[in-house]
C-alpha positions as CSV (number, residue, x, y, z in Angstrom):
1,M,-0.3,-0.5,-0.3
2,R,1.0,3.2,-1.0
3,L,1.0,5.9,1.7
4,Q,0.0,9.2,0.9
5,H,1.5,12.8,1.4
6,T,-0.4,15.3,1.3
7,I,-4.3,16.1,3.2
8,K,-6.1,17.6,1.0
9,A,-8.4,20.6,1.6
10,V,-10.8,22.5,0.7
11,I,-11.7,26.3,2.1
12,R,-15.0,27.8,0.7
13,P,-17.2,31.2,1.7
14,G,-19.2,30.3,4.9
15,E,-23.0,30.5,4.2
16,Q,-22.9,33.7,6.1
17,S,-19.7,35.1,7.0
18,G,-16.2,34.2,6.5
19,Y,-14.7,30.7,5.7
20,V,-14.9,27.3,6.2
21,A,-12.2,24.8,5.3
22,E,-12.9,21.0,5.1
23,C,-10.4,18.3,5.3
24,V,-10.5,15.4,1.8
25,E,-9.0,12.2,3.6
26,I,-9.6,12.9,7.6
27,P,-13.0,14.0,8.8
28,V,-11.6,17.8,10.0
29,V,-13.7,20.5,9.8
30,T,-13.4,24.0,10.5
31,Q,-13.9,27.3,10.0
32,G,-12.8,31.5,10.6
33,A,-14.0,35.0,10.0
34,T,-10.9,35.4,7.8
35,L,-8.5,33.6,5.8
36,D,-5.4,33.5,7.6
37,E,-8.0,32.6,10.9
38,T,-9.1,29.9,8.1
39,V,-5.9,28.0,8.0
40,A,-4.4,28.6,11.2
41,N,-7.7,26.6,12.3
42,L,-7.6,24.5,9.6
43,Y,-3.6,23.3,11.1
44,E,-4.9,23.0,13.9
45,A,-7.6,21.1,14.1
46,T,-5.7,18.5,11.8
47,E,-2.5,18.1,14.2
48,L,-4.8,17.4,16.9
49,H,-6.9,14.8,14.9
50,L,-3.5,13.4,14.1
51,E,-1.7,13.7,17.1
52,G,-1.4,10.2,18.6
53,A,-2.9,8.1,15.7
54,D,-1.6,5.7,13.8
55,L,-1.1,7.7,10.5
56,A,-0.1,4.7,8.9
57,E,-3.4,3.1,9.3
58,M,-5.1,6.2,8.0
59,G,-2.7,6.1,4.6
60,L,-1.0,8.9,5.5
61,A,2.8,9.0,5.1
62,A,4.6,10.4,8.5
63,K,4.2,14.4,9.0
64,P,1.9,15.1,5.9
65,T,1.1,18.3,4.4
66,V,-1.6,20.0,3.9
67,V,-2.6,21.0,0.4
68,I,-5.2,23.9,0.1
69,T,-7.9,24.4,-2.6
70,M,-10.3,27.5,-2.4
71,E,-13.9,27.2,-4.1
72,L,-14.6,31.4,-4.8
73,E,-17.4,32.4,-6.2
74,P,-17.8,33.3,-10.1
75,L,-16.9,36.9,-10.8
76,R,-19.6,39.0,-12.3
77,A,-19.1,41.7,-15.0
């Protein structure tokens, strides 16, 4: 089995305000008022979720990197 070196996450605008971040491979969801706050919360939540976990059992390599994709509203002309 090949272990993943990345954890994919998506940040999108929140329903009412701010931003929501969600990991694809692991059950981590967080939010923040700004992009910077959301990214910081995402890293903290991911670290807490993985703390003490058997990463290989989760299909992850040691010290995986979080790769973030943003979903933006379409531009209106």
